[in-house]
C-alpha positions in Angstrom: -44.7 -16.1 51.8 -41.3 -17.0 53.4 -39.0 -19.5 51.7 -39.6 -22.3 54.2 -43.3 -22.1 53.8 -43.0 -22.0 50.1 -40.8 -25.1 50.2 -43.2 -27.0 52.4 -46.2 -26.1 50.1 -44.1 -27.1 47.1 -43.2 -30.4 48.6 -46.7 -31.2 49.6 -48.1 -30.4 46.1 -45.4 -32.4 44.4 -46.3 -35.4 46.6 -49.9 -35.1 45.6 -49.0 -34.5 42.0 -47.0 -37.7 41.9 -49.9 -39.6 43.3 -52.1 -38.2 40.4 -49.5 -39.2 37.9 -49.3 -42.8 39.3 -53.1 -43.1 39.0 -53.8 -42.9 42.7 -55.4 -39.5 43.0 -56.5 -40.1 46.6 -54.6 -38.2 49.2 -54.6 -39.0 52.9 -56.4 -36.9 55.4 -53.0 -35.9 56.9 -51.8 -34.7 53.5 -55.0 -32.7 52.9 -54.7 -31.1 56.4 -51.0 -30.2 55.8 -51.8 -28.5 52.5 -54.7 -26.7 54.1 -52.5 -25.5 57.0 -49.8 -24.2 54.6 -52.3 -22.4 52.5 -54.1 -20.8 55.5 -51.0 -19.0 56.8 -53.3 -17.0 59.0 -52.1 -14.1 61.3 -53.2 -14.3 64.9 -52.9 -12.1 68.0 -50.9 -12.9 71.2 -54.2 -13.7 72.9 -55.1 -16.2 70.2 -51.6 -17.7 70.5 -52.2 -18.2 74.2 -55.6 -19.8 73.6 -54.1 -22.0 70.8 -51.3 -23.2 73.1 -53.5 -23.2 76.3 -51.0 -21.2 78.2 -51.0 -18.0 80.3 -49.6 -14.7 79.2 -46.6 -15.2 81.5 -45.9 -18.6 80.1 -46.2 -17.1 76.6 -43.5 -14.5 77.4 -41.3 -17.2 78.9 -41.5 -19.3 75.7 -40.9 -16.2 73.6 -37.8 -15.3 75.6 -36.5 -18.8 75.4 -37.1 -18.7 71.6 -39.3 -21.8 71.8 -42.0 -19.9 69.8 -41.3 -17.5 66.9 -41.1 -13.8 67.4 -44.1 -11.7 66.5 -44.2 -9.6 63.3 -45.4 -6.1 62.6 -48.0 -5.8 59.9 -48.9 -2.7 58.0 -51.9 -0.9 59.5 -51.7 -2.8 62.9 -50.1 -1.6 66.1 -49.8 -5.0 67.8 -47.5 -7.8 66.8 -49.0 -10.9 65.1 -48.0 -14.5 64.8 -49.0 -17.1 62.3 -51.2 -20.0 63.2 -49.2 -22.6 61.2 -45.9 -21.5 62.8 -47.4 -21.6 66.3 -48.8 -25.1 65.6 -45.3 -26.2 64.4 -43.8 -24.7 67.6 -46.4 -26.7 69.7 -45.4 -29.9 67.8 -41.7 -29.3 68.6 -42.4 -28.6 72.2 -44.5 -31.7 72.6 -41.9 -33.9 70.9 -39.3 -32.8 73.4 -41.5 -33.8 76.4 
């Protein structure tokens, strides 16, 4: 787990822990989804990234060259590069916020 991901998970868990301490153990749906996304740091293929982002292969490579999406990573035992779903979703949020 990279440091940024660890920090995000830690912050989300601290926020939930503070609610438990205050006697309000309910968390919002958004908080639960954020924790779930962090914990499910799932590797996906280039094809899955294109489906997730609803883009073509050419657009994918354009975004990759422009560093608008993270670079793929090698994984032991796999020949192809992989990306992580939560990082791709974060890239999508950043792209949409600039539009």
